[in-house]
C-alpha positions in Angstrom: 11.0 -38.9 59.1 10.3 -35.5 57.6 9.2 -32.7 60.0 6.5 -30.2 59.2 6.6 -26.5 60.2 5.3 -27.3 63.7 8.1 -30.0 64.2 5.7 -32.9 63.9 5.9 -35.8 61.4 4.9 -34.5 57.9 1.8 -36.1 56.4 2.8 -38.6 53.7 0.4 -37.0 51.2 2.0 -33.6 51.7 5.5 -35.0 51.1 4.4 -36.6 47.8 2.2 -33.8 46.6 4.3 -30.9 47.6 7.7 -32.4 47.2 8.2 -35.6 45.2 5.7 -34.9 42.5 6.8 -31.3 41.6 10.5 -32.4 41.8 9.9 -35.2 39.3 8.0 -33.0 36.9 10.7 -30.3 37.1 13.4 -32.9 36.5 11.6 -34.4 33.5 10.8 -37.7 35.3 7.2 -37.5 34.1 4.7 -38.5 31.4 2.5 -36.4 29.2 -1.2 -36.7 30.1 -3.5 -37.8 27.3 -7.3 -37.7 27.1 -9.3 -40.9 26.5 -9.3 -40.1 22.7 -5.5 -40.0 22.7 -5.1 -36.2 22.4 -2.5 -34.5 24.6 -4.1 -32.4 27.4 -2.9 -28.8 27.6 -2.8 -26.5 30.6 -4.0 -22.9 30.7 -0.7 -21.8 29.1 -1.1 -24.2 26.2 1.7 -26.5 27.6 1.2 -30.3 27.8 0.0 -31.4 31.2 2.6 -33.6 32.9 2.4 -36.0 35.8 5.1 -37.5 37.9 6.2 -40.9 36.7 6.4 -42.4 40.2 3.6 -41.9 42.7 5.2 -42.9 46.0 8.2 -42.5 48.2 9.2 -46.2 47.7 10.4 -45.2 44.2 13.3 -43.3 45.9 14.4 -46.6 47.5 14.4 -48.3 44.1 16.3 -45.4 42.6 18.9 -45.6 45.3 19.3 -49.4 44.8 19.7 -48.9 41.0 22.3 -46.2 41.6 24.3 -48.4 43.9 24.2 -51.3 41.4 24.8 -49.4 38.1 28.3 -49.4 36.6 30.5 -46.3 37.3 30.7 -45.6 33.5 26.9 -45.2 33.6 26.9 -42.9 36.7 26.4 -45.5 39.3 28.5 -46.7 42.2 29.0 -50.3 40.9 28.8 -51.8 44.4 28.9 -55.6 45.0 25.6 -57.3 45.7 26.5 -57.9 49.4 27.2 -54.2 50.0 23.9 -53.3 48.3 22.1 -55.8 50.5 23.6 -54.1 53.6 22.8 -50.6 52.5 19.2 -51.5 51.8 18.9 -53.4 55.1 17.7 -56.6 53.5 17.9 -59.6 55.8 19.4 -61.9 53.1 21.2 -61.6 49.8 18.4 -63.6 48.3 16.0 -60.7 48.8 18.4 -58.3 47.1 19.1 -60.5 44.2 15.5 -61.5 43.7 14.5 -57.9 43.6 17.4 -56.2 41.8 19.4 -59.1 40.3 18.4 -58.0 36.7 20.3 -54.7 37.3 23.7 -56.1 38.1 26.0 -55.9 35.1 26.7 -59.2 33.4 30.1 -60.1 32.0 30.3 -60.5 28.2 30.9 -64.2 27.8 30.3 -64.4 24.1 34.0 -65.1 23.2 34.3 -67.7 26.0 31.2 -69.5 24.8 32.3 -69.5 21.2 35.7 -70.9 22.2 34.1 -73.6 24.2 31.8 -74.5 21.4 34.7 -74.8 19.0 36.5 -77.1 21.4 33.4 -79.2 22.1 32.2 -79.6 18.5 35.5 -80.6 16.9 34.8 -82.5 13.6 35.5 -86.2 13.9 38.9 -86.9 12.3 38.8 -90.7 12.8 39.3 -92.5 9.5 36.2 -94.5 8.5 38.2 -97.5 7.2 41.4 -98.9 8.7 43.8 -100.6 6.4 46.6 -102.7 7.7 49.5 -103.8 5.6 50.9 -107.3 6.0 
């Protein structure tokens, strides 16, 4: 997938350690390392030691899926579930929705539900006694 200097497939550990990890730390996708006592560890320059938030290449796949799903106003592509399925190469839409369904935007149905509730729970206006005049 990624060639090394000799044109062979790059070792996975090298890709993560020399590429993915430093890129995440530089981009701020990291956490501050703390000692067992809760104190922040400092490097030789007195700066907090940072470690990459994600440890493997599969995180890039999840990032891509999230980007495809997120709304355009949030910087995503806002693609339909079926398109996301095809782009990720999932065999079925079930796999895509089981894994990423929580990321798809939901419509705000608050007003619709309130209107339905009002129509459903109408107070009974039937008179309790019926009087007939003769």
